[in-house]
Backbone as a ProteinNet text record, in pm:
[ID]
protein_1_A
[PRIMARY]
MITRSAFRPAWWLPGPHLQTLYPSLFRKRKTPPLVRERFELADGDFIDIDWTRPADSTRVIILHGLEGSLESHYTGGLLCALQQNGYNAGLMYFRGRSGEPNRLRRSYHSGDTGDLEAIMQQLSRQHPDAKIALIGFSLGGNVLLKWLGEKGHSAGITTAIAISVPLDLHRAAMKLDSGLSRIYQRHLLNKLRSSITAKSLQHAPPFPVERLHELDTFRKFDNEITAPLHGFRDVDDYYARSSSKQFLAHIEIPTLLLQAVDDPFLPASALPDSNELSASITMELSAHGGHVGFIAGANPLRPRYWLEERILQHLNDYH
[TERTIARY]
99.6	-1.7	48.4	30.7	74.5	18	102.5	-36.7	63.2	-10	72.6	84.4	243.8	280.8	241.9	219.8	161.9	292.7	404	520.6	486.6	527.6	542.5	653.5	774.4	874.8	885.6	974.2	1012.4	999.1	948.6	921	1059.5	1141.1	1295.2	1365.5	1339.4	1429.7	1380.6	1351.6	1277.7	1365.2	1318.1	1452.8	1461	1534.8	1591.2	1724.8	1757	1918	1915.4	1872.4	1876.8	1807	1734.4	1664.1	1738.1	1834.4	1953.2	2090.3	2131	2228.9	2225.4	2092.9	2088.2	2105.9	2035.1	2090.9	2201.4	2274.8	2417.5	2568.5	2493.3	2588.2	2534	2421.4	2369.9	2291.5	2269.8	2173	2300.4	2297.4	2341.8	2362.3	2474.3	2505.2	2437	2371.3	2356.1	2386.2	2387.4	2359.1	2356.5	2213.3	2197.1	2357	2330	2427	2428.7	2538.6	2519.1	2651.9	2590.1	2699.6	2684.4	2814.9	2866.9	2866	2781.8	2799.1	2840.9	2968.4	3046.9	2966.3	2932.8	2917.4	3018.9	3087.5	3172.2	3087.1	3146.2	3112	3163.7	3050	3194.1	3286.6	3278	3441.3	3516.4	3517.3	3612	3588.2	3512.5	3524.4	3395.7	3339.1	3281.2	3168.8	3143.7	2976.7	2959.2	2987	2916.1	2809	2705.3	2580.9	2612.5	2600.8	2599.1	2474	2395.1	2261.9	2250.5	2101	2068.9	2070.6	2010.6	1992	1926.8	1897.3	1880.6	1667.2	1592.5	1500.8	1370.6	1269	1199.3	1084.6	1132.2	1017.9	1101.3	1045.1	1078.1	1223.5	1273	1441.2	1437.9	1507.5	1471.1	1654.1	1660.3	1802.7	1825.3	1900.6	1906.7	1995.4	2035.4	2109.1	2124.9	2192.3	2290.9	2330.2	2347.4	2336	2545.2	2567.8	2650.9	2752.9	2897.5	2986.4	2940.1	2828.6	2766.5	2810.3	2755.3	2848.4	2741.9	2745.2	2742.2	2734.6	2788.8	2790	2730.5	2644.4	2571.3	2461.4	2385.9	2312.4	2159.6	2130.1	1996.5	2045	2145.3	2110.5	2140.2	2214.9	2204.9	2063.1	1973.3	1883.5	1725.5	1788.6	1695.4	1727.7	1848.6	1859.3	1821.6	1843.3	1779.8	1603	1538.2	1400.6	1346.6	1412.1	1361.4	1370.4	1496.9	1478.4	1399.8	1374.5	1296.3	1145.5	1132.8	986.9	972.5	1077.6	1111.5	1165.3	1176.7	1269.7	1371.5	1423.1	1545.9	1643.1	1716.8	1767	1874.3	1952	2068.7	2115.8	2220.9	2322.2	2349.7	2377.4	2385.9	2506.4	2635	2724.1	2783.5	2798.9	2805.3	2982.7	3031.6	3156.1	3271.2	3355.8	3466.9	3394.5	3317.5	3207	3233.2	3237.9	3232.2	3316.5	3427.2	3564.5	3671.7	3679	3782.7	3773.5	3906.2	3893	3797.8	3758.8	3747.6	3861	3801.8	3985.1	3990.6	3902.8	3891.1	3942.5	3973.2	3980.1	3870.5	3764.2	3617.2	3561.9	3446.2	3447.1	3281.8	3167.3	3009.4	2986.7	2835.6	2828.7	2638	2596.1	2387.2	2374.6	2417.5	2314.1	2352.5	2471.8	2487	2436.2	2266.1	2249.8	2264.4	2376.9	2436.3	2470.1	2519.6	2561.4	2434.6	2320.5	2258.4	2167.8	2164.3	2104.2	2162	2270.1	2396.7	2336.4	2322.8	2282.2	2172.1	2070.8	1932.8	1916.4	1970	2021.7	2083.2	2196.5	2248.3	2135.7	2084.9	1981.2	1866.6	1809.5	1697.9	1729	1828	1885.6	1908.8	1988.4	1980.1	1869.2	1754.1	1629.5	1523.2	1457.9	1380.9	1225.7	1195.4	1069.3	1062.2	1168.3	1209.7	1126	1093.1	1048.5	1108.4	1161.5	1258.6	1197.1	1184.8	1187	1321.5	1308.7	1410.6	1432.7	1490.8	1495.6	1627.3	1591.1	1749.5	1728.1	1796.6	1865.4	1922.7	1861.8	1996.1	2016.1	2130.8	2207.3	2215.9	2121	2120.6	1997.8	1890.3	1750.2	1752.6	1888	1818.6	1860.8	1989.3	2033.2	1898	1793.3	1710.8	1584.1	1533.6	1458.8	1455.6	1599.4	1642.1	1660.6	1708.7	1676.5	1512.5	1485.9	1336.1	1253.7	1296.9	1194.5	1293.4	1393.2	1498.5	1405.8	1350.1	1311.6	1147	1113.5	957.4	910.6	801.7	687	813	958.2	1019.3	1120.9	1096.8	1219.7	1233.9	1095.8	1075.4	1109.8	1071.4	1060.2	888.8	857.5	751	711.7	767.5	764.4	914.6	923	1074.2	1019.7	1091.3	1111.9	1207	1201	1343.5	1281.2	1432.1	1399.1	1543.1	1405	1534.3	1592.9	1570.8	1628.6	1729.6	1797.8	1830.9	1812.3	1683.7	1633.6	1670.1	1695.2	1750.4	1940.9	1999.8	2171.8	2209.3	2156.1	2211.5	2184.4	2025.3	1942.9	2025.1	2034.1	2074.2	2213.8	2328	2391.7	2418.6	2365	2337.4	2288.8	2193.9	2165.3	2280.4	2332.9	2440.8	2587.9	2555.6	2694.1	2639.3	2492	2442.4	2435.9	2408.7	2372.8	2439.8	2337.6	2383.5	2421	2390.6	2388.8	2504.4	2612.2	2734.2	2817.7	2748.3	2794.9	2801.4	2728.4	2696.3	2801.8	2765.8	2907.4	3007.7	3092.5	3251.2	3252.9	3115.1	3215.2	3164.1	3133.1	3092.9	3206.3	3237.4	3319.2	3466.3	3531	3659.6	3598.6	3472.9	3466.9	3569.9	3527.2	3534	3655.5	3736.4	3908.6	3925.5	3923.5	4007.9	3965.6	3842.5	3852.2	3930.4	3929.7	4075.4	4194.3	4248.4	4344.6	4409.8	4286.8	4343.5	4353.9	4262.9	4268.9	4382.4	4439.3	4552.1	4669.1	4656.5	4823.7	4744.7	4682.8	4619	4583.4	4526.4	4528.3	4502.7	4533.1	4556.1	4472.1	4416.3	4248.1	4301.3	4226.1	4258.4	4240.4	4266.5	4321.2	4423.2	4492.1	4636.5	4591.7	4660.6	4606.2	4638.9	4736.4	4803.4	4734.4	4638.3	4503.8	4359.6	4344.1	4248.8	4136.9	4218.8	4171.1	4074.9	4121.4	4071.9	3900.2	3952	3732.2	3662.9	3590.1	3528.6	3429.7	3371.5	3233	3193.6	3041.7	3009.5	3009.5	3006.2	3049.6	3164.2	3240.7	3407.2	3457.6	3394	3429.2	3393.3	3245.7	3162.8	3217.7	3278	3374.9	3521.1	3576.9	3731.4	3742.2	3650	3627	3565.3	3449.2	3295.6	3275.8	3298.6	3299.1	3334.1	3447.3	3585.9	3608.2	3602.4	3613.6	3520.3	3417.3	3265.3	3197.7	3316.1	3290	3128.3	3083.6	3071.6	3136.5	3083.9	3140.5	3226.7	3108.1	3201.9	3049.2	3034.5	2945.7	2776.7	2809	2653.8	2595.3	2742.8	2635.8	2601.9	2693.7	2619.4	2583	2549.1	2406.3	2271.9	2291	2164.2	2152.4	2248.5	2182.8	2162	2186.7	2222.6	2092.8	2011	1895.1	1814.8	1734.6	1617.1	1480.6	1465.2	1349.9	1306.5	1387.8	1304.7	1235.1	1274.2	1270.5	1128	1112.9	959.4	864.9	844.3	707.3	708.4	808.8	808.3	837.1	822.1	822.3	682.2	670.3	571.2	563.9	639.1	628.3	618.3	486.6	465.2	589.8	602.9	697.8	656.5	697.4	654.6	807.5	804.7	861	866.8	995.4	937.6	1037	976.9	1100.4	1005.8	1157	1072.2	1090.1	1024	992.5	1130.4	1181.9	1270	1399.6	1392.3	1608.5	1648.8	1745.8	1866.1	1983.6	1915.3	1957.8	1953.2	1785.6	1714.6	1629.4	1589	1554.2	1438.2	1306.2	1140.9	1107.5	1178.8	1073.8	1156.3	1248.7	1309.9	1210	1141.9	1018.4	925.2	907.9	831.8	690.5	609.7	438	389.2	253.4	184.4	226.2	236.6	183.1	330.9	448.1	550.2	585.5	477.4	498.1	409.4	446.8	366.8	284.3	157.4	58.6	112.6	251.4	299.7	360.2	369.7	416.2	337.3	349.8	314.4	434.5	424.4	509	445.8	490.7	458.5	583.2	485.7	542.6	486.6	587.5	638.3	655.3	587.9	676.8	814.3	831.6	958.6	1016.9	1172	1208.3	1347.2	1420.2	1553.2	1560.2	1719.9	1772.6	1813	1677.8	1722.8	1740.3	1623.1	1580.5	1465.3	1367.5	1232.1	1243.3	1290.2	1269.4	1181.4	1105	967.7	960.8	887.5	826.7	865.8	823.2	787.7	913.8	978.2	1091.3	1216.7	1304.6	1396.8	1480	1482	1555.7	1539.4	1409.8	1345.9	1267.4	1383.9	1369.5	1284.5	1178.5	1121.6	1176.4	1288.3	1302.2	1162.9	1104.8	966.3	981.3	1178	1160.9	1108.5	1189.4	1127.7	997.7	955.7	809.7	718.1	773.8	735.6	710.2	878.9	923	883.5	839	779.4	609.3	550.9	428.4	401.6	455.8	499.9	510.3	622.4	668	565.3	487.9	406.5	256.6	241	177.6	153.6	303	374	436.7	361.3	476.3	408.2
-104.5	-2.5	96.2	258.2	350.2	487.8	522.9	605.9	783.7	850.2	976.9	1051.8	1067.4	1116.6	1207.4	1259.6	1375.2	1464.7	1428.6	1523.7	1622.1	1791	1891.9	1953.9	1992.4	2021.9	2198.8	2222.4	2351.8	2459.5	2606.7	2664.6	2671.6	2725.8	2768	2669.1	2556.5	2517.4	2431.1	2499.3	2409.7	2323.2	2255.4	2207.2	2010.4	1930	1854.7	1904.4	1943.9	1962.3	2060.7	2110.4	2203.1	2081.6	1977.8	1913.3	1830.4	1709.6	1649.1	1726.1	1800.4	1883	1937.7	1993.8	2100.5	2019.2	1924.1	1761.4	1722.8	1710	1657	1766.6	1872.1	1991.1	2039.9	2044	2152.5	2058.8	1962.7	1932	1850.9	1907.1	1884.9	1727.5	1689.7	1544	1495	1423.4	1354.7	1200.9	1172.2	1021.1	993.2	909.1	818.8	719.2	688.1	608.6	453.9	407.5	282.1	175.1	53.3	-56.8	-133.6	-159.1	-248.5	-414.2	-422.5	-595.9	-594.5	-712.8	-772.9	-965.1	-914.6	-1068.8	-1142	-1224.5	-1327	-1394.4	-1319.7	-1420.4	-1553	-1644.3	-1792.3	-1760.1	-1647	-1636.1	-1573.4	-1560.4	-1524.7	-1371.3	-1284.6	-1122.9	-1121.7	-937.1	-954.3	-851.9	-864	-739.6	-670.5	-548.6	-451	-367.3	-393.2	-342.5	-253.6	-116.2	-6.8	-9.1	-69.3	-41.5	27.5	78.7	133.8	65.5	148.7	53	-38.8	-151.9	-277.8	-257.3	-295.2	-304.4	-345.4	-371.5	-524	-488.9	-461.4	-397.3	-482.6	-436.3	-453.3	-351.7	-481.4	-440.2	-400.3	-261	-166.5	-178.1	-224.7	-183.9	-134.2	-49.3	85.5	-15.9	21.5	-23.4	117.2	141	283.6	269	389.1	391.5	377.6	449.3	409.8	472.9	438	488	552.5	518.8	546.2	541.1	582.9	547.9	641	639.1	713.9	843.9	891.3	1042.5	1059.4	994.8	1057.7	1114.5	1222.7	1302.9	1201.7	1107.2	1018.3	947.2	853.7	766.5	790.4	889.8	938.8	1011.6	1063.9	1155.8	1057.8	931.2	866.6	764.3	659.2	615.3	675	781.8	891.3	869.3	903.2	898.9	745.8	663.8	507.1	538.5	557.9	525.1	579.8	689	808.1	705.6	658.6	585.8	439.6	405	280.9	172	182.7	115.2	55.5	-56.5	-95.7	-92	-0.5	15.4	-10.7	-34	-44.4	-0.4	1.6	64.9	-68.8	-128.6	-185.1	-180.3	-174.8	-135.3	-229	-179.5	-278.8	-312.4	-369.7	-431.1	-338.6	-250.5	-207.5	-35.2	12.9	72.8	132.5	49.4	84.7	158.5	197.6	224.6	160.2	40.8	-63.5	-128.9	-168	-223.9	-371.2	-371.7	-565.9	-630.6	-730.8	-820.3	-855.3	-910.3	-978.6	-892.9	-894.2	-826	-720.2	-839.9	-709.7	-662.2	-623.6	-538.4	-513.2	-451.8	-458.8	-384.3	-431.8	-386.8	-380	-284.4	-292.1	-386.6	-536.1	-628.7	-725.4	-677.2	-796.3	-797	-906.6	-949.9	-1094.9	-1116.5	-1222.3	-1214.3	-1105.1	-1001.6	-989.6	-947.7	-896.5	-1068.4	-1150.2	-1294.8	-1337.9	-1339.5	-1385.7	-1378.7	-1216.3	-1113.3	-1174.1	-1204.7	-1252.7	-1351.5	-1472.1	-1593.1	-1582.3	-1497.4	-1521.4	-1435.8	-1322.7	-1289.5	-1398.1	-1397.3	-1543.5	-1630.9	-1651.7	-1763	-1720.5	-1568.7	-1532.2	-1494	-1450.7	-1372.6	-1450.9	-1558.7	-1608	-1573.2	-1452.8	-1421.2	-1286.7	-1262.2	-1074.9	-1033.4	-915.8	-877.4	-800.2	-762.6	-738.1	-686.1	-497.3	-446	-408.6	-412	-300.4	-231.3	-124.9	49.4	10.2	68	78.6	227.9	220.4	404.6	392	458.7	441.5	291.6	267.1	120.6	49.1	85	-15	-46.3	64.8	-0.5	-80.7	-76.9	-175.3	-329.1	-321.8	-460.3	-493.1	-468.3	-442.8	-557	-462.8	-489.6	-609.7	-602.8	-719.9	-852.3	-834.9	-954.4	-978.9	-886.9	-907.3	-966	-957.4	-1048.6	-1153.5	-1175.7	-1357.2	-1401.3	-1372.1	-1461.8	-1500.5	-1402.6	-1435	-1397.9	-1477.6	-1535.5	-1563.2	-1573.3	-1638.1	-1545.3	-1419.6	-1294.3	-1315.4	-1326.1	-1376.7	-1238.4	-1103.8	-975	-895.4	-816.7	-776.4	-682.6	-590.5	-507.9	-447.7	-394.5	-311.1	-154.9	-46.8	89.9	71.6	147.2	167.1	296.5	350.7	517.3	572.5	613.7	663.2	593.2	462.9	356	407.7	322	338.8	224.8	202.5	84.7	23.6	67.9	43.8	61.4	33.3	51.6	90	67.6	112.4	238.1	251.4	368.2	518	438.9	562.5	647.9	526.1	558.1	659.3	638.4	777.1	841	863.7	985.2	1061.1	984.6	1017.6	1105.6	1059.7	1123.2	1232.2	1288.2	1405.2	1568.6	1605.2	1767.7	1803.9	1885.5	1848.6	1752.9	1631.6	1501.5	1425.8	1535.2	1497.9	1564.6	1628.5	1651.4	1555.6	1496.6	1367.5	1247.8	1238.7	1145.8	1138.8	1255.5	1345.5	1298.9	1317.1	1308	1176.7	1118.9	955	915.9	894.9	893.8	854.5	1030.4	1063.1	1011.1	915.8	863.1	722.4	688.2	531.1	536.7	577.8	613.3	624.2	727.6	743.4	601	528.2	383.6	278	266.8	212.3	234.4	344.7	391.7	340.9	391.2	351.6	183.2	117.8	-44.6	-103.7	-47.4	-75.8	-123.4	-60.2	-147.9	-240.9	-278.9	-436.3	-545.4	-500.8	-551.2	-523.3	-533.4	-499.6	-479.8	-388.5	-345.7	-425.7	-384.2	-516.8	-395.7	-243.8	-137	-74.7	-15.1	44.8	136.9	210.7	240.7	410.5	381.7	537.4	539.3	517.3	544.5	536.3	552.4	609.8	718.9	781	908.9	886.6	796.6	791	731.2	688.9	585.5	737.2	796.6	926.6	925.6	773	751.6	642.2	622.6	456.5	368.7	355.3	301.3	261.4	368.7	278.5	229.6	297.4	271.5	113.4	102.4	2.9	-166.3	-150.1	-247.4	-242.5	-158.1	-234.6	-250.4	-232.6	-212.7	-340.9	-248.4	-337	-462.9	-441.7	-609.2	-755.1	-688.4	-795.4	-811.4	-749.2	-738.7	-861.4	-864.4	-944.6	-1045	-1114.5	-1165.9	-1201.1	-1028.6	-997.2	-1026.2	-1065.2	-1066.5	-861.4	-819.4	-647.1	-582.6	-454	-404.8	-408	-424.8	-485.6	-595.8	-709.6	-819.6	-793.3	-673.2	-626.1	-528.5	-453.7	-353.4	-478.7	-546.6	-634	-732.6	-794.4	-914.8	-844.4	-708.3	-634.3	-530.4	-475.1	-371.5	-458.3	-401	-434.5	-422.7	-383.8	-357.9	-461.7	-548.1	-712.5	-785.8	-758.6	-807.9	-790.4	-671.5	-608.1	-722.6	-779.1	-819.2	-967.8	-1007.4	-1114.1	-1091.6	-954.4	-935.2	-978.3	-1020.8	-1076	-999.4	-909.7	-861.6	-723	-691.4	-534.6	-460.8	-400.7	-290.8	-170.4	-43.6	67.5	135.9	196.2	258.3	407.3	501.8	646.6	654.3	700.9	797.6	923.5	1006.4	1131.5	1099.1	1168.3	1231.1	1315.5	1341.1	1462.4	1388.8	1276.3	1196.8	1267.3	1328	1349.2	1229	1087.9	959	892.2	924.1	832.2	829.2	843.6	945.9	881.4	983.9	915.1	841	800	698	560.9	542.9	441.5	404.7	457.3	414	337.1	195.9	125.1	99.3	82.6	55.9	11.4	51.1	-22.1	-220.5	-294.5	-422	-456.9	-344.4	-426.6	-422.3	-400.8	-359.7	-554.7	-587.3	-723.7	-624	-714.3	-634.8	-594.3	-621.6	-610.8	-546.1	-353.9	-327.4	-138.5	-80.5	47.8	137.7	214.1	285.1	418.7	494.4	675.6	745.7	795.3	922.6	1037.9	1081.1	1267.6	1302	1444.8	1495.7	1585.2	1614.2	1633.8	1593.8	1629.7	1533	1545.3	1537.2	1517.8	1317.6	1337.9	1189.3	1160.2	1130.3	1091.2	1232.2	1338.1	1499.7	1497.7	1551.5	1520.5	1596.4	1758.8	1831.9	1953.2	1951.7	1983.7	2122.3	2220.8	2292.3	2462	2544.9	2682.6	2757.4	2709.9	2767.6	2725.8	2835.7	2751.5	2757.2	2772.7	2773	2656.7	2576.1	2443.4	2370.6	2288.6	2202.7	2110.3	2030.6	1894.8	1787.8	1696.7	1617.4	1501.6	1485.6	1430.7	1291.9	1228	1128.1	1036	1094.7	1016.4	1041.1	1112.7	1098	998.9	992	893.9	735.9	733.2	621.5	546.2	628.9	602.8	582.7	647.2	648.5	496	401.5	306.4	255.2	238.3	97.8	119.6	231.8	169.5	122.7	85	39.4	-134.9	-134.7	-312.8	-316.3	-236.7	-278.2	-347.8
24	-2.7	35.1	-69.8	-72.4	-51.1	75.2	99.7	110.2	156.1	137.8	298.2	278	442.9	502.4	623.2	725.2	716.3	698.5	662	640.5	638.5	570	613.1	549.3	540.8	640.8	742	773.4	680.1	713.4	543.8	527.6	618.1	646.5	637.2	535.3	500.9	405	293.9	136.4	60	-36.2	-108	-45.2	-125.3	-59.8	0.7	-63.1	-17.9	94.8	128.6	296.4	369.4	344.5	433.3	417.4	330	391.9	471	432.7	484.5	614.1	664.6	761.1	920.1	873.2	1015.5	1045.3	937.6	923.8	926.2	931.8	968.4	1097	1158.8	1256.2	1385.9	1351	1445.4	1564.7	1698.7	1835.7	1818.7	1829.4	1832.2	2055	2029.9	2229.5	2248.3	2296.4	2310.1	2473.6	2472.5	2626.7	2663.3	2783.6	2806	2751.3	2680.9	2608.5	2692.9	2689.5	2691.4	2598.7	2566.6	2453.1	2446	2300.1	2354.1	2211.2	2190.6	2096.8	2042.5	1904.1	1870.6	1774.6	1840.6	1737.7	1647	1506.8	1392	1370.6	1202.7	1249	1145.5	1041.7	976.6	1059.9	1230.8	1307.8	1285.7	1174.6	1218.4	1324.4	1393.2	1503.6	1406.4	1504.5	1510.6	1669.5	1686.8	1771.7	1788	1875.2	1934.7	2051.4	2041.5	2125.4	2201.6	2334.2	2387.4	2468.7	2484.6	2582.5	2737.7	2835	2970.1	2956.7	2993	2964.7	3029.9	2932.1	2977.8	2945.2	3052.1	3022.7	2920.2	2748.8	2693.8	2538.3	2440.8	2218.4	2284.9	2199.2	2204.5	2036.2	2013.2	1882	1797.6	1695.7	1667.6	1529.9	1531.3	1449.2	1337.6	1187.9	1109.8	1040.2	1074.3	1010.2	833.4	823.1	672.1	594.1	498.7	440.3	492.2	590	679.5	791.5	870	956.6	1080.5	1216.1	1310.1	1463.4	1528.4	1704.5	1648.8	1571.1	1540.4	1410	1345.5	1249.9	1314.7	1182.6	1309.9	1292.6	1314.7	1338.8	1434.3	1487.1	1530.1	1711.7	1759.3	1866.1	1949.2	1823.6	1899.4	1908.4	1848.3	1810.2	1882.1	1940.5	2066.5	2200.1	2179.2	2297	2323.6	2194.2	2184.8	2250.6	2189.7	2214.3	2328.8	2453.3	2575.9	2626	2609.8	2724.5	2658	2599.7	2538.8	2568.9	2656.2	2730.4	2640.5	2519.3	2442.5	2488.7	2488.9	2486.8	2357.2	2303.9	2179.2	2191.6	2039	2055.7	1885.3	1865.7	1743	1683.8	1612.1	1537.9	1402.1	1448.6	1382.9	1279.6	1139.2	1019.9	1000.4	1018.4	958.8	1022.9	1072.6	1058.8	1141.3	1161.7	1170.8	1356.6	1448.3	1598	1657.4	1581	1602.2	1638.8	1610.5	1582.4	1418.1	1371.3	1255.8	1270.9	1172.2	1186.6	1134.8	1181.4	1159	1015.6	931.7	766	701.2	596.5	432.2	386	428.3	340	465.4	421.3	468.2	501.2	472	462.3	331.3	294.5	152.9	183	68	69.3	41.1	28.7	1.1	99.1	208.2	310.8	390.2	406.3	493.7	615.3	559	629.9	818	808.6	927.6	992.1	942.8	1044.6	1126.7	943	1038.9	1120.2	1150.8	1233.9	1370.2	1381.6	1484.3	1523.7	1445.5	1449.2	1514.6	1471.6	1558.5	1722.3	1755.7	1838.4	1930.1	1874	1993.5	2011.9	1931.2	1933.7	2041.5	2050.5	2159.3	2316.4	2313.6	2410.6	2490.6	2370.2	2384.4	2316.3	2341.9	2246.7	2307.1	2426.9	2379.4	2444.3	2394.4	2358.2	2274.3	2240.6	2088.4	2014.5	1907.8	1852	1740.4	1698.2	1549.1	1552.3	1403.2	1324.2	1270.9	1221.5	1214.1	1093.6	930.4	933.4	858.7	801.2	716.9	609.1	491.5	412.1	386.1	310	317.2	410.4	582.8	675.2	626.4	579.3	494.6	380.7	313.2	204	269.4	367.4	398.9	445.5	550.5	626.3	500.8	383.4	362.6	284.4	239.6	155.1	258.6	371.7	461.6	485.3	546	519.9	385.5	303.5	212.5	169.7	214.2	210	263	437	521.5	523.1	482.3	456.7	581.5	606.9	762.4	861.9	854.6	931.5	986.1	994.4	1006.3	1139.6	1188.5	1306.4	1433.6	1389.3	1455.6	1430	1497.2	1520.3	1420.2	1363.4	1273.3	1216.6	1121.5	1061	1028	1028.3	981.4	867.8	727	658.8	592	627.6	549.1	448.2	358.2	235.4	212	156.3	92.4	-47.2	-77.7	-230.6	-295.7	-321.7	-338	-450.9	-589.6	-725.4	-680.8	-656.2	-597.4	-778	-871.1	-1029.2	-1063.7	-1041.1	-1015.7	-923.8	-797.2	-702	-762.7	-847.4	-844.7	-972.9	-1049.5	-1141.7	-1114.7	-997	-937	-896.7	-800.8	-715.7	-819.4	-906.1	-1044.5	-1113.3	-1087.1	-1165.3	-1022.7	-1125.8	-1052.3	-916.8	-871.2	-755.9	-606.3	-636.8	-554.6	-524.8	-622.7	-687.8	-541.9	-464.5	-336.7	-236.1	-256.2	-140.7	-197.5	-313.6	-371.8	-315.6	-339.7	-338	-150	-80.2	44.7	96.6	53.6	59.6	53.6	-118.8	-138	-75.8	-12.8	87.7	179.2	298	396.7	342.4	202.8	195.5	153.2	54.2	60.8	216	312.9	393.1	511.6	467.9	522.5	479.7	370.7	276.6	345.3	291.4	359.2	474.6	569.2	691.8	739	657.4	661.1	625.9	481.8	421.4	514.9	655.9	720.7	770.9	745.7	811.9	680	613.5	469.6	323.6	260.5	132.8	13.5	31.7	-74.5	-220.6	-272.5	-434.2	-547.9	-487.5	-596.8	-499.4	-587.2	-507.8	-444.4	-334.9	-224.1	-291.2	-359.4	-433.5	-523.9	-625.6	-712.5	-681.7	-516.8	-493.3	-526.5	-535.8	-586.4	-728.1	-775.3	-930.4	-922.5	-815.4	-802.9	-716.4	-873.1	-818.9	-871.8	-879.8	-881.1	-768.3	-772.9	-734.4	-757.6	-894.6	-1001	-967.9	-1033.2	-991.2	-894.1	-761.3	-620.1	-627.7	-645	-605.1	-698.5	-850.8	-915.1	-858.5	-838.9	-805	-631.5	-570.3	-426.9	-358.5	-359.4	-277.8	-361.2	-499.8	-528.4	-522.6	-598.6	-511.7	-425.1	-309.2	-165.5	-112.9	-212.9	-134.2	-248.2	-340.5	-425.4	-547.5	-582.1	-665.5	-845.7	-961.7	-1052.4	-1055.6	-1064.6	-1085.6	-1009	-1068.2	-994.8	-1031.6	-1148.6	-1216.7	-1137.6	-1176.4	-1033.8	-937	-850.5	-687.8	-704.5	-796.5	-769.9	-808.9	-856.1	-947.1	-855.5	-749.8	-618.8	-517.9	-482.3	-347.9	-410.5	-472.7	-435.4	-396.3	-297.9	-224.9	-320	-369.5	-433.1	-481.5	-519.6	-647.1	-476.3	-389.6	-254.4	-196.3	-215.2	-162.2	-158.6	-251.2	-298.1	-191.5	-152.5	-4.5	89.3	125.7	249.6	315.3	515.8	543.3	671.2	731.1	852.4	844.5	892.3	887.3	883.4	800	771.4	683.6	762	752.3	587.9	522.5	391.3	416.6	474.9	458.9	385.2	256.5	110.7	47.1	28.7	2.6	-166.8	-221.5	-355	-430.6	-358.8	-380.5	-333.8	-296.5	-254.2	-312.9	-298.1	-420.8	-428.7	-337.9	-361.9	-449.9	-480.4	-567	-655	-785.4	-877.5	-832.5	-803.5	-818.5	-932.4	-990.9	-1125	-1077.1	-1000.7	-920.1	-790.2	-788.8	-659	-640.8	-585.8	-640	-630.3	-741.9	-774.9	-633.2	-619.9	-555.9	-538.1	-713.9	-699.9	-694.5	-695.4	-596.9	-497.9	-393.3	-232.4	-254.9	-132.6	-36	22	50	115	292.3	341.1	459.8	470.9	327.1	324.7	314.8	418.8	369.7	338.1	213.5	202.3	186.5	299.7	300.1	201.4	140.3	35.7	59.1	107	75.3	-14.1	-1.1	-177.4	-164.2	10.3	47.7	137.6	184.9	284.6	252.7	103.3	158.7	170.1	224.5	216.9	374.7	484.1	588.9	664.2	562.7	659.1	734.8	662.3	723.5	886.8	811.9	943.3	906.7	1022.7	1053.8	1189.7	1154.8	1282.2	1220.4	1265.7	1203.1	1292.8	1395.7	1476.3	1411.1	1345.1	1359.6	1451.5	1558.6	1714.7	1743.1	1753.2	1754.9	1643.8	1577.2	1485.7	1520.9	1440.5	1437.4	1405.5	1445.9	1414.3	1406.1	1278.2	1249.1	1246.2	1145.5	1182.9	1287	1371.5	1550.9	1578.3	1566.4	1636.4	1508.3	1382.1	1335.8	1334.1	1353.9	1425.1	1555	1653.1	1800.5	1770.9	1671	1629.9	1612.9	1491.8	1442.6	1504	1636.6	1726.2	1818.9	1848.4	1949	1871.2	1798.3	1729.6	1767.1	1774.7	1835.4	1948.5	2009.3	2177.3	2281.4
[MASK]
+++++++++++++++++++++++++++++++++++++++++++++++++++++++++++++++++++++++++++++++++++++++++++++++++++++++++++++++++++++++++++++++++++++++++++++++++++++++++++++++++++++++++++++++++++++++++++++++++++++++++++++++++++++++++++++++++++++++++++++++++++++++++++++++++++++++++++++++++++++++++++++++++++++++++++++++++++++++++++++++

């Protein structure tokens, strides 16, 4: 089902780019007290989750976006909001994003559902009666939706929320290499190149470090780094197998998908039609909101982070 979102952008943040950039540049970072839990993986690597103080309530796990962390504008505030509303919230870091390099040469990618599956299996064994909800932002949302489609009715969670998802990775890469969207591509590629350079002290990458500057588009980077590191034939194989859009029809867990038509990371023409969604998905479309923006409020001194309001509203329906 596709519905119209109730979100209305702040008058002082018109357009997709101000909506996208404002929280990243100006939102004050805050986090609740956190306790780290390490999950060992079968291949010898590990995944870390930072939890808020334990509570006898639904566990809500956040999957961050590309090169995301606790410093991402959406993570700390959402952890605070979830804790204040009685949830035991955790931020799951993809490999190498918890502040400590991961052990193996490989990293993480947009279709990497194996690590999420491993974590969910371990949590199910540790807390067999616990309710679990999952929230994914951008890349994390793509991983989440793909995993839900792969698992079907056996996902074993209460509900899921995916926000600003690059549902079609090929179309997303094209969008990010056009117009003003190139500013996000440049920023993210700089972070990725820095991560590869730092890790090269431990593991040699599949592309010479001294030539990383040549990888100036996502297609080039994913063809030379992401694909070979993770067993894909090339960038097209990676995008074709990892895009979550093709998995939407197979999702059987109640799922809320929040997307803005003006998202500078994905063309509106790549959004799914209603016949591509399973009956378990509600996609709320807003005309505006940018990429993980959705800033509302009439007073520039007191912006409203609408995503947190909508996330809590949805979770409360399944508490």
